[in-house]
Structures are given as C-alpha cells and as structure tokens.
N, C-alpha and C positions, 0 to 999 in steps of 0.2 A: 667085194660088195657089188660090183657091176654084174658079176656072174649070178648072184642071187636075184638081182633086179630083173635080169633077162629071163631067169628061170620062172619068176613069178609072172612075167609077161606071157610065157608059153602057157602056163596054167590058165591065165585070163583069156588067152586066145582060144583055148579049147572051150571054155565056158561060153564066150561070146559066139564062137562058131556054131556050137550046138543050139544056142538061143536063136541065132539067125536062121539056121536050117529049119528049126521048128516054125519060126515065123513065116518063112518063105513057103514051107509045106502047107501051113494052115491057109495062107492067102491063096496059094495055088489051088488047094482043094475047094475053096469058096469061089473059084473062078475069077479072082481079082488080080491075078498075075498071068500075063501071057508068056510064061516062061516054060521052056521044055524041061522035063526031068533030067535030060542029058546035061543041060546047062547047070542045073542045080547040083547034080551029083559031081559034075566036072569041077565046079568052083569049090565044093566041099572037099573033093579029093585033093585038089591043089593045096588048099589050106592045111589038110592033114599031112601031106608030104612035106610042105614047108615047115610045119610045126615039129614034125619028127626030125627033120634035118637040123633045125635050130637046137633041139634038145640034145642031139648027138654032138653038135659043135660045143655045146655048153658042158658036156661031160669032162672036157679037158681044159676048159677056161672060157674066158669071154673076150674075144678079140675086140678092139676098140671100134672096128667098122661094123660089128654085128648090130648094134642098136640102130644104126642108120639103115641097114639093109632090111631088118625086120619091120621097122617103121614104114619104110617106102613100100615094101610088099603088102603090108596091111592096107595102106592107103590105095594101092593099085587094085587089090582085090575088092575093097569097098567100092571103088569107082566102077569096076566091072559089074558088081551087083547093082549099083545105082543105075548104070546104063541099061541093064536088062530089065529093070523093074520100074521104068518110067522116066529115067533121066532126072530133069529138074523137079518132076512131080513125085519122085520115088519116096516112099515112106522110110526107106533105109538111109536117106541122106544124113540123118542125125547120128548114124553109126560113126561118122567121121569124128565126132566129138569125143567118143570113147578113146580113140587113139590120141587125140590132142591132149585131153586132160590127163590120161594115165602117163603119157610120156613127159608132159610138163611137170607134173608132180614129182616124178622120179628123177628127171635130169635137169630141170630148170629152163631158163630163158633160151639158151642156145638150141635145145631140141624143140622148144615151142615154136621158135621161128622156122626151124627146119620143117616141122610138121606143116605149118601154115604155108610154106613155100611149095612143098610137094603137093599138098592139098590143092593149092591154086592151079598148079600145072595139070593135075589129074582131073579136077572138076571142070576146068575150062576145056579139057579134051572131051569129057563127057558132053558138055554143052555144045561143042562144035560138031560132034557126031550126031547129036540129037537136040537140035536147037529148040528152045522153049517157046519161041514166038518172036514177035517184033520187039516187044518191050522187055529189055533186060534189066530193068530197075530192080525187080525182086531178086534176081540172081546177084546183082551187084551188092545189094544189102546183105544177102546171105554170105557172100565172100567177105565183105567188110566186117560183119558180125563175127565170122570165124576168126579173122585177124584180131578183133577186139578181145575175144575170149582167149586166144593164144597169148597175146601180150599180157593180159591180166593174170592168167594162170602162170605164165613164166615169171611175172613180177612176184606173185604170191610164193612161188617156189623159191625164188631168190631170197625173199625176205625170211622164209622159214629156214633156209640153209644158213643164212647169216645169223639168225637167232640161235640155231643149233651150235654154230661155231663159238658164239659168245658164251653160251651155257657151258660148252666144253672148256673154254678158257677159265670160267669161274670154277668149275669142278677141279681143274688142274691146280688153280691157285689155292683152293681149299685143301686139296691133298698135300700140296707143298707146305702150306702153313701148319697143317696137322703134323707133318713129319718134323718140321722145325720145332714145334712146340714139344713134341715127344722127345726130341734131342735135348731140349733145354731142361726138362723135368729131372733127369738123373743128376744134372750139375747142381741143382738147387738143394739137394739133400745133403 
C-alpha cells in the first residue's frame, strides 16, 4: 500500500515539477523573476534526479523512512524556489500547500504535523535569509494558517480512515453472516 502511495507521489511530483518549470519560465520570460536560467535548470535537475532516485528505490519496496525524506526534500526544494523568487512575496509560496494536502490525505495527522513542522523550519529559514521587512504579522498569519490547514487536513484524513475501518468491519460482518446463513441452509432441508 505504502509503495503505491509513494509511486503516486512520484507521478504527482513530475506533474507539479513541469507545471512549476512552465510557470517560472513564463514569469522569467515576462521579466517578472530575477532568476537565472542556471538556477531554474539546477532546481529542475535536482528535482528530476531525486524523483528518479525515489522511483528506483520504490522498485524493490517502500522503506518506512522514504515518505519522510521525500516530503522533506519537496519542502526544501519549494523553499529554495520561494527564496529565489521573492521570499515572502513569492507567487510560489502556495506550492507548500500541495505537499501538505497530498501527504495529509495519504498518511493522516502524523504526517500533516511533520509537514507543518518542516515547513516552519524551512520557511523561517527563507525569511531569515530574505527578511520581509519590519512587520512580521503577515508572515505569522501565513504560518498559523498553514498549521490550521495541516491540523484540519490531518483531522479529515483521520476521520476518513476511521470511517473506512468501520466500513471494513461492516463488510466483514456481512460476509461472516452470509457464510453462517449459507451454512444453515443445507441443514434446514
């Protein structure tokens, strides 16, 4: 199950990577990003190498640590992109939410909190290297909002997982009752 989840993350990472590359290239072409092509291609290359490495690892299984490594590297790469495209004012800030929501839905509250924690560290690093100004209220609200979304997405995932377990229990009960009923029918004849 976890192997399939991580494989789907690899596919999504390719799609998001291509979309981000196109977005960066477009904004760069319009003169709205002071980013060198070397940086763009470097980040794209790192993403491709990591994704190919993850795919290779997933050919033989899904180690428990892989979801944490892939998530952390996704957040670090997004942070580097955010840093190079304007820091707190970057249009790519919202890309963090893709990682948050996709991991929360797949893995639940534990990974939602992990994503929010790594996001906190990475985004604060971006802000410390590229301070947004004197008033950090907007940045505090962005961070608190991220945590709010993380906790809510984690809660929804937990609730969905709990409902799935209940449904599975009902299905098992129905199957058991059908088997018992089938066993009783020959005795009544």
